[in-house]
TIRO-2110 file (N, C-alpha, C; in Angstrom, 1 decimal):
// TIRO-2110
106.2, 18.0, 79.6, N, 1, A
105.9, 17.7, 81.0, CA, 1, A
104.6, 18.4, 81.4, C, 1, A
103.6, 17.7, 81.9, N, 2, A
102.3, 18.2, 82.3, CA, 2, A
102.4, 18.6, 83.8, C, 2, A
102.2, 19.9, 84.1, N, 3, A
102.2, 20.3, 85.4, CA, 3, A
100.8, 20.2, 86.1, C, 3, A
99.8, 19.8, 85.3, N, 4, A
98.5, 19.7, 85.9, CA, 4, A
97.8, 21.1, 85.9, C, 4, A
98.4, 22.1, 85.5, N, 5, A
97.8, 23.5, 85.5, CA, 5, A
97.4, 23.8, 84.1, C, 5, A
96.1, 24.1, 83.9, N, 6, A
95.6, 24.5, 82.6, CA, 6, A
95.2, 26.0, 82.6, C, 6, A
95.9, 26.7, 81.8, N, 7, A
95.5, 28.1, 81.6, CA, 7, A
94.1, 28.3, 81.1, C, 7, A
93.8, 27.5, 80.1, N, 8, A
92.5, 27.6, 79.5, CA, 8, A
91.4, 27.2, 80.5, C, 8, A
91.7, 26.3, 81.4, N, 9, A
90.8, 25.9, 82.4, CA, 9, A
90.3, 27.0, 83.3, C, 9, A
91.1, 28.1, 83.4, N, 10, A
90.7, 29.2, 84.2, CA, 10, A
89.9, 30.3, 83.5, C, 10, A
89.7, 30.1, 82.2, N, 11, A
89.0, 31.1, 81.4, CA, 11, A
87.5, 30.9, 81.6, C, 11, A
86.8, 31.9, 82.0, N, 12, A
85.4, 31.9, 82.2, CA, 12, A
84.7, 31.7, 80.8, C, 12, A
83.7, 30.8, 80.8, N, 13, A
83.0, 30.6, 79.5, CA, 13, A
82.0, 31.7, 79.3, C, 13, A
81.9, 32.2, 78.1, N, 14, A
80.9, 33.1, 77.7, CA, 14, A
80.7, 33.1, 76.2, C, 14, A
79.7, 33.6, 75.7, N, 15, A
79.4, 33.6, 74.3, CA, 15, A
79.6, 35.0, 73.8, C, 15, A
80.2, 35.1, 72.6, N, 16, A
80.4, 36.4, 72.0, CA, 16, A
80.3, 36.3, 70.5, C, 16, A
80.0, 37.4, 69.9, N, 17, A
79.8, 37.4, 68.4, CA, 17, A
81.1, 37.5, 67.7, C, 17, A
81.1, 37.2, 66.5, N, 18, A
82.3, 37.4, 65.7, CA, 18, A
82.8, 38.8, 65.7, C, 18, A
81.8, 39.8, 65.7, N, 19, A
82.2, 41.2, 65.7, CA, 19, A
82.9, 41.5, 67.1, C, 19, A
82.4, 41.0, 68.2, N, 20, A
83.0, 41.2, 69.5, CA, 20, A
84.4, 40.6, 69.5, C, 20, A
84.5, 39.4, 69.0, N, 21, A
85.8, 38.8, 69.0, CA, 21, A
86.8, 39.5, 68.2, C, 21, A
86.4, 40.0, 67.0, N, 22, A
87.3, 40.8, 66.1, CA, 22, A
87.7, 42.1, 66.8, C, 22, A
86.7, 42.7, 67.4, N, 23, A
86.9, 44.0, 68.1, CA, 23, A
88.0, 43.8, 69.3, C, 23, A
87.8, 42.8, 70.0, N, 24, A
88.7, 42.5, 71.1, CA, 24, A
90.1, 42.2, 70.6, C, 24, A
90.2, 41.4, 69.6, N, 25, A
91.5, 41.1, 69.0, CA, 25, A
92.2, 42.4, 68.4, C, 25, A
91.4, 43.2, 67.8, N, 26, A
91.9, 44.5, 67.2, CA, 26, A
92.4, 45.4, 68.4, C, 26, A
91.7, 45.4, 69.5, N, 27, A
92.2, 46.2, 70.6, CA, 27, A
93.5, 45.7, 71.2, C, 27, A
93.6, 44.4, 71.3, N, 28, A
94.8, 43.8, 71.8, CA, 28, A
96.0, 44.1, 70.8, C, 28, A
95.7, 44.0, 69.5, N, 29, A
96.8, 44.2, 68.5, CA, 29, A
97.2, 45.7, 68.6, C, 29, A
96.2, 46.6, 68.8, N, 30, A
96.5, 48.1, 68.9, CA, 30, A
97.4, 48.3, 70.1, C, 30, A
97.1, 47.7, 71.2, N, 31, A
97.9, 47.8, 72.4, CA, 31, A
99.3, 47.3, 72.2, C, 31, A
99.4, 46.1, 71.6, N, 32, A
100.7, 45.5, 71.4, CA, 32, A
101.6, 46.4, 70.4, C, 32, A
100.9, 46.9, 69.4, N, 33, A
101.6, 47.8, 68.5, CA, 33, A
102.2, 49.1, 69.3, C, 33, A
101.3, 49.6, 70.1, N, 34, A
101.7, 50.8, 70.9, CA, 34, A
102.8, 50.4, 71.9, C, 34, A
102.7, 49.3, 72.6, N, 35, A
103.8, 48.8, 73.5, CA, 35, A
105.1, 48.7, 72.7, C, 35, A
105.1, 48.1, 71.5, N, 36, A
106.3, 48.0, 70.7, CA, 36, A
106.8, 49.3, 70.3, C, 36, A
106.0, 50.3, 70.0, N, 37, A
106.5, 51.6, 69.6, CA, 37, A
107.2, 52.3, 70.8, C, 37, A
106.6, 52.1, 72.0, N, 38, A
107.2, 52.7, 73.2, CA, 38, A
108.6, 52.0, 73.4, C, 38, A
108.6, 50.7, 73.3, N, 39, A
109.9, 49.9, 73.5, CA, 39, A
110.9, 50.4, 72.5, C, 39, A
110.6, 50.6, 71.3, N, 40, A
111.5, 51.1, 70.3, CA, 40, A
112.0, 52.5, 70.6, C, 40, A
111.1, 53.4, 71.1, N, 41, A
111.6, 54.7, 71.5, CA, 41, A
112.5, 54.7, 72.7, C, 41, A
112.2, 53.8, 73.6, N, 42, A
113.0, 53.7, 74.8, CA, 42, A
114.4, 53.2, 74.4, C, 42, A
114.5, 52.2, 73.6, N, 43, A
115.8, 51.7, 73.1, CA, 43, A
116.5, 52.7, 72.3, C, 43, A
115.8, 53.5, 71.5, N, 44, A
116.5, 54.5, 70.7, CA, 44, A
117.1, 55.6, 71.7, C, 44, A
116.3, 56.0, 72.7, N, 45, A
116.8, 57.0, 73.6, CA, 45, A
118.0, 56.4, 74.4, C, 45, A
117.9, 55.2, 74.8, N, 46, A
119.0, 54.6, 75.6, CA, 46, A
120.3, 54.4, 74.8, C, 46, A
120.2, 54.4, 73.5, N, 47, A
121.4, 54.2, 72.6, CA, 47, A
122.1, 55.6, 72.4, C, 47, A
121.5, 56.6, 72.8, N, 48, A
122.1, 58.0, 72.6, CA, 48, A
123.3, 58.1, 73.5, C, 48, A
124.2, 58.9, 73.0, N, 49, A
125.4, 59.2, 73.9, CA, 49, A
125.1, 59.8, 75.2, C, 49, A
124.1, 60.6, 75.2, N, 50, A
123.6, 61.2, 76.5, CA, 50, A
122.0, 61.0, 76.5, C, 50, A
121.6, 59.8, 77.0, N, 51, A
120.2, 59.5, 77.0, CA, 51, A
119.5, 60.5, 78.0, C, 51, A
118.3, 60.8, 77.6, N, 52, A
117.4, 61.7, 78.4, CA, 52, A
116.7, 60.8, 79.4, C, 52, A
117.2, 60.6, 80.6, N, 53, A
116.6, 59.7, 81.6, CA, 53, A
115.2, 60.1, 81.9, C, 53, A
114.9, 61.4, 81.9, N, 54, A
113.5, 61.8, 82.2, CA, 54, A
112.5, 61.3, 81.1, C, 54, A
113.0, 61.4, 79.8, N, 55, A
112.1, 60.9, 78.7, CA, 55, A
112.0, 59.4, 78.8, C, 55, A
113.1, 58.7, 79.1, N, 56, A
113.0, 57.3, 79.2, CA, 56, A
112.0, 56.9, 80.3, C, 56, A
112.1, 57.5, 81.4, N, 57, A
111.2, 57.2, 82.5, CA, 57, A
109.7, 57.5, 82.1, C, 57, A
109.5, 58.6, 81.4, N, 58, A
108.2, 59.0, 80.9, CA, 58, A
107.6, 57.9, 79.9, C, 58, A
108.5, 57.4, 79.0, N, 59, A
108.1, 56.4, 78.1, CA, 59, A
107.8, 55.1, 78.7, C, 59, A
108.7, 54.7, 79.7, N, 60, A
108.5, 53.5, 80.5, CA, 60, A
107.1, 53.5, 81.2, C, 60, A
106.8, 54.6, 81.8, N, 61, A
105.6, 54.7, 82.6, CA, 61, A
104.4, 54.7, 81.6, C, 61, A
104.5, 55.3, 80.5, N, 62, A
103.4, 55.2, 79.5, CA, 62, A
103.2, 53.8, 79.0, C, 62, A
104.3, 53.1, 78.7, N, 63, A
104.3, 51.7, 78.3, CA, 63, A
103.6, 50.8, 79.3, C, 63, A
104.0, 51.0, 80.6, N, 64, A
103.4, 50.3, 81.7, CA, 64, A
101.9, 50.5, 81.8, C, 64, A
101.5, 51.8, 81.6, N, 65, A
100.1, 52.1, 81.6, CA, 65, A
99.3, 51.4, 80.5, C, 65, A
99.9, 51.3, 79.3, N, 66, A
99.3, 50.6, 78.2, CA, 66, A
99.1, 49.1, 78.5, C, 66, A
100.2, 48.5, 79.0, N, 67, A
100.1, 47.1, 79.4, CA, 67, A
99.0, 46.9, 80.4, C, 67, A
98.9, 47.7, 81.4, N, 68, A
97.8, 47.6, 82.4, CA, 68, A
96.4, 47.7, 81.7, C, 68, A
96.3, 48.7, 80.8, N, 69, A
95.0, 48.9, 80.1, CA, 69, A
94.7, 47.7, 79.2, C, 69, A
95.7, 47.2, 78.6, N, 70, A
95.5, 46.0, 77.7, CA, 70, A
95.0, 44.8, 78.6, C, 70, A
95.7, 44.6, 79.7, N, 71, A
95.5, 43.4, 80.6, CA, 71, A
94.2, 43.5, 81.3, C, 71, A
93.6, 44.7, 81.4, N, 72, A
92.3, 44.8, 82.1, CA, 72, A
91.1, 45.0, 81.1, C, 72, A
91.4, 44.8, 79.8, N, 73, A
90.2, 44.8, 78.9, CA, 73, A
89.3, 43.6, 79.2, C, 73, A
88.0, 43.9, 79.1, N, 74, A
87.0, 42.9, 79.4, CA, 74, A
86.4, 42.5, 78.1, C, 74, A
86.7, 41.3, 77.6, N, 75, A
86.2, 40.9, 76.3, CA, 75, A
84.7, 41.0, 76.1, C, 75, A
84.0, 40.9, 77.1, N, 76, A
82.5, 40.9, 77.0, CA, 76, A
82.0, 42.4, 77.0, C, 76, A
82.8, 43.3, 77.3, N, 77, A
82.4, 44.7, 77.3, CA, 77, A
82.8, 45.4, 76.0, C, 77, A
82.0, 45.3, 75.0, N, 78, A
82.3, 45.8, 73.7, CA, 78, A
82.5, 47.4, 73.7, C, 78, A
81.8, 48.1, 74.5, N, 79, A
82.0, 49.5, 74.6, CA, 79, A
83.4, 49.9, 75.1, C, 79, A
83.8, 49.2, 76.2, N, 80, A
85.1, 49.4, 76.8, CA, 80, A
86.2, 49.1, 75.8, C, 80, A
86.0, 48.0, 75.1, N, 81, A
87.0, 47.5, 74.1, CA, 81, A
87.2, 48.5, 73.0, C, 81, A
86.0, 49.0, 72.5, N, 82, A
86.1, 50.0, 71.4, CA, 82, A
86.7, 51.3, 71.8, C, 82, A
86.3, 51.7, 73.0, N, 83, A
86.9, 53.0, 73.6, CA, 83, A
88.4, 52.9, 73.8, C, 83, A
88.8, 51.8, 74.4, N, 84, A
90.2, 51.6, 74.6, CA, 84, A
91.0, 51.4, 73.4, C, 84, A
90.5, 50.7, 72.4, N, 85, A
91.1, 50.6, 71.1, CA, 85, A
91.4, 52.0, 70.5, C, 85, A
90.4, 52.8, 70.5, N, 86, A
90.5, 54.2, 70.0, CA, 86, A
91.6, 55.0, 70.7, C, 86, A
91.6, 54.8, 72.0, N, 87, A
92.6, 55.5, 72.8, CA, 87, A
94.0, 55.0, 72.4, C, 87, A
94.2, 53.7, 72.3, N, 88, A
95.5, 53.2, 71.9, CA, 88, A
95.9, 53.8, 70.5, C, 88, A
95.0, 53.9, 69.6, N, 89, A
95.3, 54.4, 68.3, CA, 89, A
95.7, 55.9, 68.3, C, 89, A
95.0, 56.6, 69.1, N, 90, A
95.3, 58.1, 69.3, CA, 90, A
96.7, 58.2, 70.0, C, 90, A
97.0, 57.4, 71.0, N, 91, A
98.3, 57.4, 71.6, CA, 91, A
99.4, 57.1, 70.7, C, 91, A
99.2, 56.1, 69.8, N, 92, A
100.2, 55.7, 68.8, CA, 92, A
100.5, 56.8, 67.8, C, 92, A
99.4, 57.4, 67.4, N, 93, A
99.6, 58.6, 66.4, CA, 93, A
100.4, 59.7, 67.1, C, 93, A
100.0, 60.0, 68.3, N, 94, A
100.8, 61.0, 69.1, CA, 94, A
102.2, 60.7, 69.3, C, 94, A
102.5, 59.4, 69.6, N, 95, A
103.9, 59.0, 69.8, CA, 95, A
104.7, 59.1, 68.5, C, 95, A
104.0, 58.7, 67.4, N, 96, A
104.7, 58.8, 66.1, CA, 96, A
105.0, 60.2, 65.7, C, 96, A
104.0, 61.1, 66.0, N, 97, A
104.2, 62.6, 65.7, CA, 97, A
105.4, 63.1, 66.5, C, 97, A
105.5, 62.7, 67.8, N, 98, A
106.6, 63.2, 68.6, CA, 98, A
108.0, 62.7, 68.1, C, 98, A
108.0, 61.5, 67.4, N, 99, A
109.2, 60.9, 67.0, CA, 99, A
109.8, 61.6, 65.7, C, 99, A
108.9, 62.4, 65.1, N, 100, A
109.3, 63.0, 63.8, CA, 100, A
110.2, 64.2, 64.0, C, 100, A
END
């Protein structure tokens, strides 16, 4: 069923290099990996006999922040994309250390 609404029709046209495209995709993947890690930690904590609600709330807020950061990436801004990708990777490493 065609609703007449085109998602791709709303995307602004711009040119970008293969390097910029790959960098943007890598940043999105890093964010999604981090969001998944937060979701797993939240589920793990919720499955405990006595879940730590404070920790769950902290993890949920952190996950929401990552979603926001991912959703506000500007594909044409390669510096912002690279910086945010690095931040996502540091956050993931920190979350994994805390889980050990």
